[in-house]
C-alpha positions in Angstrom: 123.7 133.5 156.3 126.7 134.3 154.1 128.9 132.1 156.4 126.5 129.2 156.1 126.3 129.6 152.3 130.1 129.5 152.3 130.4 126.6 154.8 128.2 124.1 152.9 130.3 124.0 149.7 133.5 123.7 151.7 132.1 120.7 153.7 130.7 119.2 150.5 134.1 119.4 148.8 135.8 117.8 151.8 133.3 115.0 151.9 133.7 114.3 148.2 137.4 114.4 148.5 137.7 111.9 151.4 134.7 109.6 150.8 133.0 109.8 147.4 136.0 110.1 145.1 137.9 107.1 146.6 134.7 105.0 146.4 134.2 106.0 142.8 137.8 105.4 142.0 137.6 101.9 143.6 134.4 101.1 141.7 136.0 101.9 138.5 139.2 99.8 139.2 137.6 96.6 138.0 137.7 94.3 135.0 135.5 91.5 133.7 136.0 88.1 132.2 132.9 86.6 130.6 132.4 83.6 128.4 130.3 80.5 127.5 131.3 76.9 128.0 130.1 74.2 125.5 130.7 70.6 124.9 132.1 69.2 121.6 128.6 69.4 120.0 128.1 73.0 121.1 125.6 72.3 123.9 125.9 74.3 127.1 128.0 73.0 129.9 126.4 73.8 133.3 127.8 73.7 136.8 131.4 74.0 135.8 133.7 75.8 138.3 135.6 78.8 136.9 138.4 80.0 139.3 140.7 83.0 139.1 144.0 83.0 141.0 146.0 86.2 141.1 149.6 85.9 139.8 150.5 89.3 141.4 149.4 88.7 145.0 148.3 86.1 147.5 144.7 87.3 147.3 142.0 84.6 147.8 140.9 82.6 144.7 137.7 83.9 143.2 135.3 81.3 141.9 132.0 81.2 140.0 129.9 78.5 138.2 128.5 78.3 134.7 124.8 78.9 134.4 122.1 76.9 132.6 123.2 78.4 129.2 126.8 77.7 129.9 127.7 81.4 130.5 129.9 82.7 133.3 131.1 86.1 134.6 134.0 87.0 136.8 134.6 90.6 138.1 138.2 91.1 139.2 140.7 93.8 140.2 143.0 94.6 137.2 146.1 92.4 137.2 147.4 89.1 135.9 145.3 85.9 136.6 145.4 82.2 136.0 141.9 81.2 135.0 141.0 77.5 135.4 137.9 75.6 134.4 136.9 72.3 136.1 134.1 70.0 135.6 134.0 66.3 136.6 133.1 65.2 133.0 135.6 67.4 131.1 139.4 67.8 130.8 140.5 70.8 132.9 141.5 74.0 131.1 143.9 76.8 132.2 144.8 80.1 130.7 146.8 83.2 131.9 145.0 86.5 131.3 146.1 90.1 132.0 143.4 92.6 132.7 143.5 96.4 132.8 141.1 98.8 134.3 137.5 98.7 133.0 138.5 96.0 130.5 136.0 93.2 129.5 137.5 90.1 128.0 135.5 87.2 126.4 136.8 83.7 126.7 134.5 81.1 125.1 135.7 77.5 125.6 134.7 74.3 123.9 135.5 71.7 126.5 136.8 68.1 125.8 135.2 65.2 127.5 137.5 63.4 129.9 137.3 59.8 128.7 138.6 58.3 132.0 136.0 60.1 134.1 133.4 58.0 135.9 130.7 60.4 134.6 131.7 60.0 130.9 130.6 57.1 128.8 132.9 56.2 125.8 131.5 52.9 124.6 127.7 53.5 124.2 127.8 56.0 121.3 130.2 56.8 118.4 131.4 59.9 120.4 132.0 60.0 124.1 129.1 61.5 126.1 128.1 62.2 129.6 126.5 59.4 131.6 123.3 61.5 132.0 122.7 61.6 128.3 123.7 58.0 127.4 120.7 56.2 125.8 121.6 52.7 127.2 122.1 51.5 130.7 125.9 51.7 131.3 127.7 50.6 134.4 131.2 52.0 135.1 133.8 50.5 137.3 136.3 53.3 138.3 140.0 53.2 139.1 139.2 53.8 142.8 137.0 50.7 142.9 139.5 48.6 141.0 142.3 49.6 143.4 140.2 49.2 146.6 138.6 45.9 145.7 142.0 44.2 145.1 140.7 41.6 142.7 143.3 39.9 140.6 141.0 38.8 137.8 138.5 40.8 135.7 135.8 38.3 136.4 135.9 39.1 140.1 135.0 42.8 139.3 132.3 42.1 136.7 130.6 39.5 139.0 129.4 42.3 141.3 127.7 44.3 138.5 124.0 44.1 137.7 122.8 41.8 135.0 126.0 39.7 135.0 126.5 36.0 135.7 129.4 33.5 135.2 130.2 29.9 134.7 133.7 28.9 135.9 135.0 25.4 135.3 137.2 25.4 138.4 138.4 27.9 140.9 141.6 29.1 139.0 142.3 28.9 135.3 139.2 27.0 134.4 137.2 28.2 131.4 135.2 31.3 132.5 132.2 32.3 130.5 130.3 35.6 130.9 126.5 36.2 130.5 124.8 39.6 130.3 121.0 40.2 130.7 120.1 36.6 129.7 122.2 36.4 126.6 124.6 33.5 125.7 128.2 33.6 126.6 129.2 34.6 123.1 126.7 37.5 122.8 128.8 40.2 124.5 131.6 42.0 122.7 134.8 42.6 124.7 137.1 45.5 123.8 140.5 46.4 125.2 141.2 50.1 124.4 139.0 49.7 121.3 140.4 46.3 120.1 137.9 43.4 119.9 139.3 40.4 121.8 136.5 37.8 121.2 137.4 34.8 119.0 135.7 34.9 115.6 132.1 33.9 116.4 132.0 35.7 119.8 133.5 33.1 122.2 135.8 34.5 125.0 137.4 32.9 128.0 138.0 35.3 130.9 139.9 32.8 133.1 143.2 34.5 132.7 142.2 38.1 132.1 143.9 40.1 135.0 143.4 43.8 135.8 147.0 44.8 135.6 147.3 48.4 134.3 143.4 48.7 134.1 141.9 52.1 135.1 138.2 51.9 134.0 135.7 49.4 132.8 132.4 50.2 131.0 129.5 47.7 130.6 126.9 48.7 128.0 123.6 46.8 128.2 121.6 46.2 125.0 122.4 45.3 121.4 125.0 47.6 119.9 125.8 45.9 116.6 124.8 49.1 114.9 128.1 50.5 116.1 130.2 47.4 116.8 128.9 44.8 114.4 129.1 41.1 115.1 129.2 39.7 118.7 127.5 42.8 120.2 124.2 40.9 120.6 123.3 42.0 124.1 126.0 44.4 125.1 129.7 45.5 125.1 132.3 45.5 127.8 135.3 47.8 127.3 138.5 47.7 129.3 140.6 50.9 129.4 144.2 50.7 130.4 146.1 53.4 132.4 147.4 56.5 130.7 150.3 58.6 132.1 149.0 61.9 133.5 151.6 63.4 135.9 154.7 65.4 135.0 156.5 63.7 137.9 156.8 59.9 137.1 154.7 57.6 139.3 155.9 54.2 140.3 153.6 51.7 141.9 154.7 48.3 143.2 152.6 45.8 145.0 152.9 42.2 146.2 150.9 39.8 148.3 150.5 36.1 149.1 148.3 33.8 151.1 146.4 30.5 151.1 146.8 27.7 148.6 150.4 28.8 147.9 149.1 31.9 146.1 151.5 34.7 145.3 150.9 37.9 143.3 153.0 40.8 142.3 152.9 43.7 139.9 154.3 47.1 139.0 153.4 50.2 137.0 155.4 53.2 135.8 153.6 56.1 134.2 154.1 59.8 133.6 154.3 62.7 131.1 157.4 63.9 129.2 156.2 67.0 127.4 153.9 65.9 124.7 154.6 62.2 125.4 152.6 60.2 127.9 153.5 56.7 128.9 152.3 53.8 131.1 153.9 50.4 131.3 152.8 47.7 133.8 153.0 44.0 134.4 152.1 41.4 136.9 152.5 37.7 137.8 150.2 35.5 139.8 150.6 31.8 140.7 148.6 29.5 142.9 148.6 25.8 143.7 144.8 25.7 144.0 142.8 23.7 146.5 143.1 20.3 144.9 145.3 18.0 142.7 146.2 19.4 139.3 144.5 22.7 140.2 147.5 25.0 139.7 147.2 28.4 137.9 149.9 30.7 136.6 149.7 33.9 134.6 152.0 36.7 133.5 150.6 39.9 131.9 152.3 42.9 130.4 150.6 46.1 129.3 151.6 49.4 127.7 149.8 52.6 126.7 151.7 55.4 124.9 150.5 58.7 123.5 152.0 61.6 121.6 150.2 64.9 121.3 151.2 67.0 118.3 148.7 69.7 119.3 145.6 69.8 121.5 143.6 68.5 118.5 146.1 66.0 116.9 147.4 63.0 118.7 148.7 59.4 118.3 148.1 56.5 120.7 149.4 53.0 120.9 148.0 50.4 123.3 149.5 46.9 123.8 148.5 44.0 126.1 150.0 40.5 126.3 149.0 37.6 128.6 150.3 34.1 128.9 148.9 31.5 131.4 148.8 27.8 132.1 146.5 25.9 134.4 145.5 22.4 135.5 142.1 21.2 134.5 141.1 18.4 136.9 137.5 18.3 135.7 134.3 17.7 137.6 135.9 16.6 140.8 132.7 16.9 142.8 131.2 14.2 140.6 134.2 11.9 141.0 135.5 12.6 137.4 139.1 13.7 137.6 141.9 13.9 135.0 145.2 14.5 136.8 147.2 15.3 133.6 144.7 17.5 131.9 145.9 21.1 131.4 145.6 24.2 129.2 147.9 27.0 128.1 146.5 30.3 126.9 148.3 33.2 125.1 146.3 36.4 124.4 147.6 39.5 122.7 146.0 42.7 121.6 147.2 46.0 120.1 145.6 49.2 119.0 147.1 52.2 117.1 144.9 55.3 116.9 145.4 58.6 115.1 142.9 61.2 116.3 142.8 64.7 114.8 140.5 67.7 114.0 140.3 69.4 110.7 138.6 72.7 111.3 136.2 73.6 114.0 133.5 71.0 113.2 135.3 67.9 111.8 137.0 65.2 114.0 138.6 62.1 112.5 139.9 58.8 114.0 141.9 56.2 112.1 142.4 53.0 114.0 144.3 49.8 113.2 144.1 46.9 115.6 145.0 43.2 116.1 144.2 40.5 118.6 145.5 37.0 118.8 144.4 34.0 120.8 146.3 30.7 121.1 145.2 27.7 123.1 147.2 24.5 123.7 145.3 21.8 125.7 146.5 18.5 127.0 143.7 16.0 127.6 145.5 12.6 127.5 149.1 11.3 127.1 150.5 11.3 123.6 150.1 13.4 120.4 146.5 12.6 119.9 145.5 13.8 123.3 146.6 17.4 122.5 144.5 20.2 121.2 145.7 23.4 119.5 143.6 26.4 118.5 144.8 29.7 117.0 142.7 32.7 116.0 143.7 36.2 114.8 141.6 39.3 114.2 143.2 42.3 112.4 141.2 45.3 111.2 141.0 49.0 110.3 138.4 51.4 111.3 138.1 54.9 109.9 135.6 57.3 111.5 134.7 60.9 110.8 132.4 63.1 112.9 130.8 66.4 112.0 129.8 68.4 115.0 127.1 71.0 114.7 125.1 73.0 117.3 123.7 70.6 119.9 124.5 67.5 117.7 126.9 65.4 115.8 126.9 63.1 112.8 129.4 60.2 112.6 130.1 58.0 109.6 132.6 55.1 109.5 134.1 52.2 107.6 135.5 49.0 109.0 137.5 46.2 107.3 138.5 43.1 109.3 140.3 39.9 108.5 139.8 36.8 110.7 142.0 33.8 110.4 142.4 30.6 112.4 142.5 26.8 112.1 143.4 27.1 108.4 140.3 29.2 107.8 139.9 32.8 106.6 137.1 35.3 106.7 137.1 38.9 105.3 134.5 41.3 106.7 133.7 44.9 106.1 131.0 47.3 107.2 129.8 50.9 106.9 128.0 52.6 109.8 126.5 56.0 110.6 125.1 57.6 113.8 123.4 60.9 114.5 123.1 62.4 117.9 121.1 65.5 118.7 120.1 67.4 121.8 116.7 68.8 121.0 116.6 70.7 124.3 118.4 70.9 127.5 116.2 68.0 128.6 116.0 65.6 125.6 118.9 63.9 123.7 118.3 61.3 121.0 120.6 58.9 119.2 120.0 56.9 116.0 122.3 54.7 114.0 122.6 51.8 111.6 125.3 49.5 110.2 125.6 47.5 107.1 127.7 44.4 107.8 129.1 42.4 104.9 130.4 39.1 106.3 132.1 36.4 104.3 129.9 33.8 106.0 126.4 35.2 105.9 126.5 38.0 103.4 125.1 41.5 104.1 122.8 42.4 107.0 121.6 45.8 108.2 121.1 46.5 111.9 119.7 49.7 113.4 119.6 51.2 116.8 117.7 54.1 118.4 117.7 55.5 121.9 117.3 58.6 124.0 117.4 60.2 127.4 115.0 62.7 128.9 115.4 64.9 132.0 111.9 64.7 133.4 112.7 67.2 136.1 115.6 69.1 137.6 115.7 69.5 141.3 117.6 69.7 144.6 116.8 69.0 148.2 115.0 65.8 149.1 113.4 65.2 145.7 116.2 65.6 143.2 116.5 65.2 139.4 114.6 62.5 137.5 115.9 61.2 134.2 114.3 58.7 131.8 116.1 56.6 129.1 115.1 54.0 126.5 116.8 52.2 123.7 116.0 49.6 121.0 118.5 47.7 118.8 119.1 44.7 116.7 122.2 42.5 117.1 123.9 40.0 114.9 126.6 37.3 115.6 128.6 35.5 112.9 129.0 31.7 113.2 132.3 30.4 114.6 134.8 28.8 112.4 133.9 25.2 113.3 130.2 25.9 112.5 131.0 27.4 109.1 134.2 25.8 107.9 134.8 22.5 109.7 136.3 20.0 107.1 135.6 16.9 109.3 133.9 14.5 106.9 131.6 13.2 109.7 130.9 16.7 111.2 131.3 19.2 108.4 130.6 22.9 108.8 127.6 24.5 107.2 128.6 27.4 104.9 125.0 28.5 104.5 124.4 29.5 108.2 122.7 32.7 108.8 123.8 35.0 111.6 122.3 34.6 115.0 120.1 37.6 115.7 118.8 39.6 118.7 116.3 42.3 119.3 116.7 44.2 122.6 114.6 46.8 124.3 115.2 48.6 127.6 113.6 51.5 129.4 114.7 52.9 132.7 114.4 55.7 135.2 117.1 57.3 137.5 116.1 59.3 140.5 118.3 61.4 142.8 117.2 62.0 146.4 118.4 63.7 149.6 120.5 66.4 147.9 122.0 63.8 145.5 123.2 61.6 148.4 120.9 58.8 147.1 120.7 57.5 143.5 118.1 55.0 142.5 118.0 53.3 139.1 115.6 50.8 137.7 115.8 49.4 134.1 113.4 47.0 132.4 114.8 44.9 129.6 113.2 42.5 127.0 115.6 40.6 124.8 114.7 38.2 122.0 117.3 35.8 120.4 116.6 34.2 117.0 118.4 31.8 114.6 120.5 30.3 117.3 122.9 27.7 115.9 122.5 24.2 117.1 124.0 20.8 116.2 121.8 18.2 114.5 123.3 14.7 114.8 122.9 11.8 112.4 123.4 8.0 112.2 126.5 6.1 113.0 128.2 4.8 109.9 131.2 2.6 109.1 133.4 5.6 108.4 131.9 7.7 111.3 131.8 5.6 114.4 130.7 8.5 116.6 127.9 9.5 114.2 127.4 12.3 111.7 125.9 15.8 111.9 126.2 19.5 111.1 124.9 22.9 112.3 121.6 24.7 111.6 119.9 27.9 112.6 117.1 26.3 114.6 116.8 27.7 118.2 115.0 30.6 119.7 115.0 32.1 123.3 114.1 35.2 125.2 114.9 36.9 128.4 113.1 39.7 130.2 113.4 41.3 133.6 114.9 44.3 135.4 118.2 45.7 136.6 118.0 47.8 139.8 120.7 49.7 141.6 121.0 52.0 144.6 123.9 54.2 145.8 123.8 55.9 149.2 126.3 58.4 150.6 125.4 57.4 154.1 128.1 59.5 155.7 131.2 61.4 154.7 133.2 58.2 155.4 130.7 55.6 154.2 129.2 54.7 150.8 126.7 51.9 150.3 125.8 50.5 146.9 123.7 47.6 145.9 122.0 46.0 142.9 119.4 43.4 142.1 118.7 41.6 138.8 115.6 39.7 137.9 116.2 37.7 134.8 113.4 35.5 133.5 114.9 33.6 130.6 113.3 30.8 128.6 114.1 28.4 125.8 111.4 28.9 123.2 112.5 26.5 120.5 115.3 23.8 120.4 114.5 20.9 118.1 118.0 19.5 118.4 118.3 19.6 122.2 120.7 16.9 123.3 120.2 17.3 127.1 117.0 17.6 129.2 118.2 21.0 130.5 118.0 22.4 127.0 114.4 21.6 126.1 111.8 24.4 125.5 110.3 25.8 128.6 113.5 25.7 130.7 115.4 28.7 131.7 118.6 29.3 129.8 121.8 27.6 131.2 123.8 29.4 133.9 121.5 32.4 134.1 119.9 32.8 137.6 116.4 34.2 138.0 117.5 36.3 141.0 120.9 37.7 141.8 122.2 40.7 143.8 125.1 42.5 145.4 125.6 44.8 148.4 128.9 46.7 148.9 129.9 48.8 151.9 132.8 51.1 151.2 134.3 53.0 154.2 137.1 55.5 154.2 138.5 57.0 157.4 141.9 58.7 157.8 143.3 57.1 154.7 142.1 53.6 155.6 139.7 52.0 153.1 137.5 49.0 153.8 135.3 47.3 151.2 132.8 44.6 152.3 131.1 42.8 149.3 128.1 40.5 149.7 126.9 38.6 146.6 123.9 36.4 146.1 123.4 34.1 143.1 120.1 32.2 142.9 119.5 28.7 141.5 120.5 28.3 137.9 119.6 25.8 135.2 122.6 23.6 134.5 123.6 20.1 133.5 126.2 17.5 134.3 126.1 16.5 130.6 127.0 13.0 131.7 123.5 11.5 132.1 123.4 11.8 135.9 120.2 13.8 135.8 121.5 16.9 137.5 119.7 19.9 136.0 120.5 22.9 138.2 123.0 24.5 140.5 121.9 25.6 144.0 122.0 29.3 144.9 124.7 30.6 147.1 125.8 33.7 149.1 129.4 34.8 149.6 131.2 37.5 151.4 134.5 39.2 150.5 136.5 41.8 152.3 139.3 44.1 151.1 141.2 46.7 153.1 144.1 49.1 152.6 145.9 50.7 155.5 148.4 53.5 154.8 151.7 53.3 156.6 154.6 55.8 155.9 156.8 56.8 153.0 154.3 55.7 150.3 153.8 52.3 151.8 150.4 50.7 152.5 149.4 47.4 153.9 146.8 45.4 151.9 144.6 42.5 152.7 142.0 40.6 150.7 139.7 37.9 152.2 137.7 35.8 149.7 134.6 33.7 150.6 134.8 34.8 154.2 132.1 32.4 155.3 133.8 29.5 153.5 130.7 28.6 151.5 130.9 25.4 149.6 129.2 26.0 146.2 129.7 25.4 142.5 129.4 27.8 139.6 129.1 24.9 137.2 128.0 21.3 138.0 130.8 19.3 139.5 133.3 22.2 139.7 134.0 23.4 143.2 134.4 27.1 143.8 137.4 28.3 145.9 136.8 28.1 149.6 137.9 30.6 152.2 141.1 32.3 151.1 143.2 35.4 151.9 146.1 37.4 150.6 148.2 39.8 152.7 150.7 42.2 151.2 152.3 45.7 150.7 151.8 48.4 148.2 154.3 51.2 147.4 153.6 54.4 145.5 156.4 56.9 144.6 156.1 60.1 142.7 153.2 61.4 140.8 151.1 64.3 141.8 148.9 63.2 144.7 
């Protein structure tokens, strides 16, 4: 008995020594890092990846994700670690942390939205936001899509997006007009790194706009004059140029050539030098075209430079310059040709931005910008057959944002000077926007702008919108999100309409702005573990006070008659934009869209052509259009097959021949990239594979089957 009583304590001591104490010691040898991730407004950031990599050993990386409230927790062995935070919508963050036994460290991080991410929308609201909470329908064309599609011109990329249509007066270098959701071609505001590049009055010609140095394109649907003022009647398109992001410089060179004597080449150099990031690029394209006097040449240079004083104080300068010339043979399909007609365009834009924080809640941006447009046209031999047009926009925009928990308030002031054709217009505006996340599910935005224009005086335009997460889910039936927005838009008259000093066709200084009221409501549904995304958006757009020309009698002094401009016309457009994205396999993505656009002329007392009378659909805007894109990636090879359908459109020959529409058409394009060795890739682009003969404007033939074959070289960078 005594032996047993003595044996038990001894065995217990041995057990504790060899098993319990090491386990207890091991359990105590831990440390903890905890924190909460928030966005710039203080709202929780969920599903971010937090990774800890040991700096003392080769132990595996330990990862976790932030929860619904943005919180995270990492339990680690004491030591030194590099902690990184990654989320597809935010700029990555890293920090080195040393931990001792039983220590708990707190690291709360306010993340910064990554403006170039495909899941971040910069243009829709005063401050960048995630795509899920944007109140308007926004389409994003990513850098990967831009690279893989191998289009030379911006119009080629925009043509495959929902709600868009084009009118091209010839296959290369002909005036190219853009239409969005039933609006006129001067109802969409175009920005390049924040600089408006429309002419005064909203007109813009995309015939020579190449995609050199372009990394991202955003298309915002709906009136956004509350934020951007005149021209943003039915939407905004913003083009973002490349920014250097690698400590090792990256050099990209590409060149190709093919049918119709077409040659194209370009280059880009970018990188980081400490606090300085840089990107410079340029390209040249030339083509003989498919007919007489159908040549096209363009040279484009672009630069984007940034200096970061601190993480919250930076300067940025963006510059873009383009010069082109093209033959303009006219409506060759109707037998009307002009073998000497040509045009030369010169476009320039620049933007200087100072962005800084003052304290935890205040963010300020000061921006100065300028854009210039010069057109020289030759229509007939001699001095009187020439046409010259010059426009310049220069402005300042100051904007301050106060961020509070789950929201932000922005106020700004804009001053702009427009000059051209010996005319001058001074404009200024004040605007404000509030954005608030009422709950994890519901985010609302409201704003207004007071625009003081030298032509039409002062107008106030509001806008409201919101997004609501109806449900969160995974598996087959995923998340469901609703969105809706309503806004008013305005557009100033162009210089000819307001200031023309022609005694026979004088301008009307009393013109009111053209106006729009747009409403859209949509739903987005994720399916099959987020491998399928469906989106359907209904839109209803009304357009008022559209300017038209009222002609008068022929007089002795005015042999071609007299007349001036008045706010007389009214139109509407309603329909839907639908899209689908399917991750069919690891190597195959399928995306498609369909637009139903029922537009109608409601009032046009001064219609000068049968196609413009009330009851007709608006010119150049098809009732039905759609696109289907197959994108395959296998062992570094990429193949993109793009099918596009454009239905019949109301149009006119404007020569009294009685042609009132353009037939519908279908075209197929193919682009592929095949990696070789040493940074080289072979590229190929095949346009109009089926060699369809069609026209995008009456009498102007589209380019037939064409191809370009070439090489691309990439050196450096961090791939």
